[in-house]
C-alpha positions in Angstrom: -52.3 -8.2 -6.2 -50.9 -8.9 -10.0 -49.7 -5.8 -11.6 -48.7 -6.4 -15.5 -46.6 -3.4 -17.3 -46.5 -3.6 -21.0 -46.2 -1.5 -24.1 -41.9 -1.3 -23.7 -39.6 -2.0 -26.4 -36.7 -0.8 -28.7 -36.8 3.0 -29.5 -34.5 5.4 -31.1 -33.8 8.9 -29.3 -36.1 11.3 -29.7 -39.1 8.5 -29.9 -42.2 8.1 -27.9 -43.7 4.9 -25.9 -46.9 4.5 -24.1 -46.6 2.3 -21.1 -49.7 0.4 -19.7 -50.1 -1.2 -16.5 -53.1 -3.5 -15.3 -54.0 -4.9 -12.1 -55.9 -7.9 -11.4 -59.8 -7.6 -11.2 -59.7 -8.1 -7.6 -57.5 -4.9 -7.0 -59.1 -1.3 -6.7 -56.6 1.0 -8.1 -58.8 3.9 -7.9 -58.3 3.9 -4.0 -54.8 4.1 -4.5 -52.3 6.5 -5.6 -50.2 4.5 -8.6 -46.6 5.1 -9.5 -44.1 4.1 -12.4 -40.7 2.9 -11.4 -37.4 1.9 -13.2 -34.5 0.3 -12.9 -31.4 0.5 -15.2 -28.6 -2.1 -15.8 -26.6 -1.9 -12.2 -28.8 0.8 -10.5 -31.3 0.7 -7.8 -35.2 1.1 -8.5 -36.3 4.6 -8.4 -39.7 6.2 -8.6 -40.1 8.3 -11.4 -43.8 9.5 -11.4 -46.6 9.5 -9.5 -50.4 10.3 -9.5 -52.9 10.6 -6.8 -56.5 9.4 -6.3 -57.3 12.6 -7.3 -55.2 12.9 -10.2 -52.3 15.3 -8.6 -48.9 14.2 -10.4 -45.4 14.7 -9.7 -42.4 13.7 -11.7 -38.4 13.2 -11.0 -36.3 15.9 -12.3 -35.2 13.2 -15.2 -38.2 13.0 -16.7 -40.2 16.1 -16.0 -41.4 17.7 -19.0 -41.2 14.6 -21.4 -42.9 11.9 -19.5 -46.9 11.9 -18.3 -48.6 9.8 -16.2 -52.2 9.0 -16.2 -55.3 7.0 -15.1 -58.2 4.9 -16.3 -60.3 4.0 -13.0 -62.8 2.3 -14.8 -60.2 -0.2 -16.7 -58.2 -0.5 -13.3 -55.2 0.8 -15.4 -52.4 3.6 -15.3 -50.5 4.9 -18.4 -47.4 6.3 -19.3 -46.7 8.4 -21.9 -43.1 8.9 -22.9 -41.6 11.1 -25.0 -38.2 12.5 -26.1 -36.6 9.5 -25.1 -33.3 9.4 -24.4 -30.5 6.5 -24.0 -30.4 7.2 -20.3 -34.4 6.0 -20.3 -33.1 2.4 -20.6 -34.7 0.5 -17.9 -37.1 -1.9 -16.7 -40.3 -0.4 -16.0 -42.8 -1.4 -13.3 -45.9 0.2 -11.6 -47.0 0.1 -7.9 -49.4 1.9 -6.0 -49.8 2.9 -2.3 -52.8 3.2 -0.3 -52.1 7.0 1.3 -53.6 10.5 1.4 -50.0 11.9 0.9 -49.8 14.9 -1.6 -48.1 13.6 -5.1 -45.2 16.1 -4.1 -44.8 14.4 -1.1 -44.8 10.8 -2.3 -42.1 12.0 -4.8 -39.8 13.7 -2.0 -40.2 10.7 0.7 -40.9 7.7 -1.4 -42.7 5.7 0.6 -42.4 1.9 0.3 -45.1 0.8 -2.3 -48.0 -1.8 -1.0 -47.0 -4.1 -3.2 -43.5 -3.7 -2.3 -42.9 -8.1 -3.1 -44.9 -8.1 -6.1 -43.3 -6.1 -8.8 -43.9 -8.0 -11.6 -41.7 -8.8 -14.2 -42.0 -4.8 -15.8 -41.9 -4.1 -18.9 -38.1 -3.4 -20.6 -37.7 0.1 -22.8 -34.7 0.1 -24.7 -33.7 3.7 -26.1 -31.0 3.7 -28.6 -28.7 6.4 -29.8 
């Protein structure tokens, strides 16, 4: 499975960005829950948003109300609309997936190891200036 995140860049605090994550053609993301993760400098990678097969979503408290995860199964793509960006949102953002029937709330609480845990791709860098 190849996952490619894109759409990152340099933005001022308060600005917006929309990230995309596309999977290789052989990957059927529609049957999986998807997640956006981020890794800030010097910190561990963390799950910040998830969307289930049915479209239920859940977010980390740090991004709730500012970021929105969505998916287009016809395009095998998941999106991450980020608004009201803060300098602390600066990180490399990745996507990944999990074949699970867990609820969005359970995924965000238990943070199961994603399926492609050994193939994260390069991610996309988001830099928010103050």
